N, C-alpha and C positions, 0 to 999 in steps of 0.2 A: 305396408309402410304408410305412415300418416302423410297426408299432403302438406304442402307448405302453408296452407291456410288453417291447419289444425294445430293447436298448441300441444306439443309433445309433453309427456310426463318424464321428468328428469329427477333422478335421485341424487341429492346433494350430499357431499361428504364434508361436514362441518363439525369441529370439536364442540362438545357440549358447552364449554365455557364461552363460546362465541355466539351462542344462540340469541343473546340480546340484540345482536345486529339486525335481526329480523324485524324489530320494532322501530317505528319511525323516530328519527332524531336528526337534528341539523348537522352535527358532527359525530362521526363514528370513528373512534381513535383506538388503534391496536398497536401496542408497543411490546417489545420483548426481544429475546435472543434468537439466535439462528435455529432453524428447524422447528419453528413454532406454528407453522401453517398460516401465518398472517396474509401473505400475498396470495397464496392459493385459495384461501377462503374468500377474499375480496374478489378475485377473478371469477370464481364460481357465482357469487351473488350478482355481480354485474351482468354476467351472461344470462342468468335466470331473469333478472329484472328487465333486461333488454327484450326478452321474449314475452313478457307479460303486458307491457304497454310501451308506447313510443317514448323513447328517452333520447336525449342528446347527452352523450357520455364523453367526458374529457378526462384523459389520463395524463398526469403531469409529474414532472420532477424538476429539480432546479436546473440541471444541465442535460440537454439531450441533443447531441451533435448529429445523431443519426437514429433512424427507426430501430436499429439493432440495440440501441441503448434504452429503449422504452420497455413498457410492460406489455407490448403487443404480443410477444411470443407466448407468455404464460396464458393470456386470454385465448389465443389460437389453440394452444395445447388442450385447454379444457373444452373448447368447441369440438375438437376432433375426438378426444377421449370419451366424451358423452354421446358421440354419434350424432352431432348436431350440424354437421357440415352442410347438409342440404338446406338449412335454414339461414345460412349466412353467406355473404359475399365478402371475400377478403381481398382488398386491393393492395398493391405494392406501393402506390403513390397516391397523392391527393390528400385533401383535408380529412375526409371520412374514409378511414382505411379499413374499417370493418362495418358492414351494414347488415342488420337483421332483416331478412326478406319477409318475415312474418309480420313485424310491426312497423318497420321503417326506422327502428332505432339505429343510431350511428355512434361509432367509437372514433375519437380523435386523440392524437398523442402530441404533446408539446413540451418544450423546455421553457420554464418560466423566466430564466435569465435573459432569454432572447426577446422578451416582451417589454414594451413601455406601458405606462398607465393608460395610454390611449389605445394601443394595439390590443391589449388584453380585453378591451370592451367587446371585441368581436365574439367573445365567448358568453355574452349575455344570453340568457335563455337556456343555458346548460342546466340539466336537472340532476345529474349525478357526476361527481368528481372523485377521482382516485389520486391522491397525492402520495406517491411512493417515495421511499427513502427521504421521509419528511424531515429528518434531522439535518439534512443538507440544504433545505429550503430556507432562504434568507428571510429576515423580517420584512425587507422591502418587497420581496415577491409575495409573501403572505398578505401584506397590506394592499397589494394590487389585486390579488386573486379573490380573497374572501368577499369584499364589498361587491364585486362583479357578480359572484355566484348567488349570494343570499338575496339578491333582488328578486330572484325567481321563487315564487311561493312553493314551499315543499321541497326545494332543492336540498340534496344531502352531499356532504363531503366526507369521503372515507380517507382516513389518514393512517398510514402504516410506516413504522420505522423501528430500527434498532437504535436504542439510545446511545448517544455519543458524548455530548457535553450538556451539563445541566443548564447552561445559558442559551441553548438553542431554543428558538421560538416554540417549536412543537412541544418540547419537554416542559418548558417554563409555563406555557399556557394551559396545557391539558393534563400534565402529570403532577407538577408542583402546584398549579393553580386549580381553582374549582370553576368549571364552566357548566352552568345549569343546562345549556343546550347541547351538551356532549355526553355520549356514552363512551367511557374510557375503560379499556380492558387491557390488563397486562397478561401476556401468555408467553410461556417458555416451552422448551422441549418436553417438560414433564406434563404439559397439557395437550400434547399431540398424541392421539390414540394410534397413529400409524408410525410412530417412532420405531425404527428397526435396529437390528443388531449392528449393521455397518455404521449407522449414524452414532450409535452408542459407543462403538469402539473408537470412533474419531473424537467423541467428547471426552472419553477417559484418557485418550492419548494427550489431548490438550491440557486436561487437568493435571496430568503427571508433569507436564512441562512448566505450567504456571497457573496458580490459583487465580491470580488477578486477571490474566488473559481469559481463562475459562469463564469467570464471572461476567466479563464484558461481552464475550462472543456468544456464550450459551445462556448465561444468566440474565442478560438484558440490563446490566448495570452500566452507568455512564463511565466513560473513560476518565481516569484520573490524570490530572495535569502532571502528576509525578511519573507517569509512564505506565505502560501495561506490561509488556514483556521486558523491554529495556527501561530501566528506572533512571529518572533524571539525576538521582543522587549518586549514580554510578559514574557520571560523567566527570572526568578529570582533565584538566588543562595543563599545558606547559608554556613557559615563557621562552625557553631556549632549548633547542635540540641537543641531545648528547653529541659529543665529538665523534664517536664511532657508531655509525649505523650502516647496515646494508639496506639498499633501497629496492622496492618492488612496486609494481603497478597492477591494479586489478580493475577490470572494466566490465560493465554491463551494457551490451550493445543493443541498439534498436535499429530496425530496418528503415528503409526509405518511406517517408510519408506517402500514403496511398493516393495517387493522383485521381483515382476514380471515386474517392471518398474525401474530398477536400474538407468536408465539415467535421470529419473525425479527428479527435485530438491524438497526436502520436505520442508514443512513449518517449521517455528521456533516455539518451545515452549518457552514461556517467563513467568518468575515469577517476580513480583515487590512487594517489602515490603514498606509499607507506614506508616507514623506516622500522627496522627490526634490530633491537640491541642484543647484547650477549645473553640476556635472560629471557629472550623471546617476548619482550614487551613490544607492543605495536604503537607507533606514532603516526597519526594522520598528518601528512606533510603538505600535500597540494591536491587540488580538486578541479575538475571541469565537468559541466553538465549542459545539455542543450537538446532541444527537439529539432534536430537538423538532419540533413542528408548524410549518408556515409562518407561522402567526400570531405565534409567539414569535420565530422568527429574523428576521422582517421588523421586529418591534419592536426587536430588538437592532441590526439594520442601521441603523434610523432613529436610534437613540441614538448610534451612532458617527458618523453623518453630522452630527448636531447638535453633537457635541463637537468634531469636527475640521474640519468644512466642506470636504470634499474637492472638488477641481475636477472629477473624473470618477470614476464607479463602474464598474469593469470586471466583466463577467459573462460566463459561457460560454453561447453559444447552445445551445438544445436544447429538449426537451419541457418540462422544469420551468420554464424561463424563459418559454416561450410561454404556459404555463398561468397563471403568476402575475405576469406583467409588468404587467397592468392593476391588480392588487391593490397592487403596490408603488407605482405612480403615484398611486393613490388615497390611499395612506397619506401620501405626500409632500404632496398637496393638503390633506389633513386637518390635518397638522402645520405647514403653511406653511413647509416647509423643502425646498429643491429641490437636486438635483445632476444633472449630465449623466450619463446611463447609456449605456455603450458595450458592446454585445454582441460578443464575439470568437468566431468560428467555430473549433471544434477542428480542428486540422490535424495529420496524422500520428499516430503512436502516443503513448500517455501518456509513454513514455520519451523520445521525440524532442521532445515539448513541454517536458520538464523540462531538456533540455540547455542551453537558453539561460540559465536561472537558475543552473545549475551553472557555466557559463562565467563569469558575473558574480561568483559567490562565489570562484571560483578566482583571478580578477583582483583580489580584494580590494575589490569595489565594493558589497558588501552588508554591512550592520551590524545587529546585534540588540542590544536593551537588556540590561543585566546581569540575570541570572536572579533576583537578590535583589530587584530592583525590579519584575520582570514574571514572575510564576510560570508563565505560559504558554510561556515561551521554551524551557525544557528539553524540554517535550513536543514542540515544533516541531522542535528540533534532532534529537531521537531519531527522529522521522519521516523527516527528511531523510537521516540517516545509514543508516537501515534500508531506504530506498527502493530497489526494484529494478524497478518498473514492470510487474510481471507479474500484478498482481491478488492477491487473497487477503490483503490487509493494509489497515489503515486508513492512508490517505495523503492524506486530504482537505486537510490543511494544506499538503502539497507542491503540491497542485493550485492553491491560492491563490497560492503563491510563483511558480509557473510562469506563472499567468495575469497576474500583475503584470509579470513580465519580458516577456511577449508584448505587453503594453500600452504598453511604453516608447516605441514609435513615435508614440504619441498624446499623450504628456505634454509639458508646458511646463516647461523648466528654471527653477529658482528664480533670482532676480536674484543675481548674484555679490556677495560682500561689498564694501562701499565700500573703495577703496584707502586706506591710511593717509595722513594729512596729511604734506606735506613738512616736513622739519625747518627750524626758523627759521634765517635766515642769520646768519653770524658777525658780531657787532657791529663797526661802523666799517670794514666792507669795502664795495666797490662795490655788491654785492648788497644789503647792509643799507641803504645810503643810497638806492638805487633803490626799495626796499620802503617806506622812509619817505616818499619823494616821492610814490609811488602812494597811500599812505594819506592823506597831506595833501591830495592832489588830490581823493580821494573825499570827504573831510570838507568841503572847500570847495564841492564840487558839491552836497552835501546841504544845506549852509547856504544856498547861493544859491537852491536850489529851495524851501526853507522860508520864507525872508524876502522873497521877491519879491512 
């Protein structure tokens, strides 16, 4: 085995299309869809470069509440996979969380949103930067980061992202614009020589669900404002609810915020109240959401139950429901207000579960209140139109919608409206005289019953 003072020979696994990254350039920009090896390639290159010379390496994203949200894991994985663990020290805490024992190179991980223009100056002297999920990095953060890094002669900034919005800084500057100091490469799944059958099956499954969604997730196209899976043109509003609706509530529960990780951002708990008419049309009626403790969201759930008296409460089966089901039942007993609770087992991927609600919206069977009367509506519509089912986004409101659609097999249709009364017969026609005779007969029968 080679000693730590000897440089090991490492075989890199890089797609041919990305070989230009080996040539010096101030900005090295990789963009494209899922499964294109962007992040894995940059992680390998940074590990390799850290062993060739002493570098100060900074890995950033816009928001990093914990080290678990950073790119540290993928770098660690490559160190281990390539049998290089003897050459690196991996720390759990501290600024330099990975140190190359061969050269003294260091890896640090940071969220740009947490830095001011002054605090980011602490990264002066950084020689290599990896800006991951760059479509989420704000213009303000870029304007703080870039001037700090380029002061160092020969410093390079690797930029990787899946395109989201054409107005994002990274897309506008390096894809739409022409930067002579940048190597810009688009790569998708078809440029990945290690693409396998399982990944291809997932791609084809998404293609069957939605061409637009497939092109965004796997084809690296920007998200349309019109929506990806859920189209903005499908959104229908109502001014007034029908007179006869049966009410239901669907909820996506989140657990207690982790006290050991106060920096981590908790999921949202969301409750949605829905009305169902005689034709199985869905009406979004009321909504609540919050990043709170179970005590608070159970209280809010109970409030909605009291206001709307739903026939059934739909919930998704899982760890959170098992741990809190008894608490919810106890709250109903305390408040003397009860509703049938129906747990639905998750089936298929998040995307597959959402397709039923998307089909209902497309068919015009879902209606939302006008936003001026319900402030929560715009937030929900934006979640639906941005939804891609791949994680990394707040989509708890979408989960509530899809849960309600999955529960439709359990609902009772509302009683249809009463038919309009028949028009009175034309005077002095046979129908008019017959109606008079029937009316006189009824009056005579009532009088006979009363006076006997």
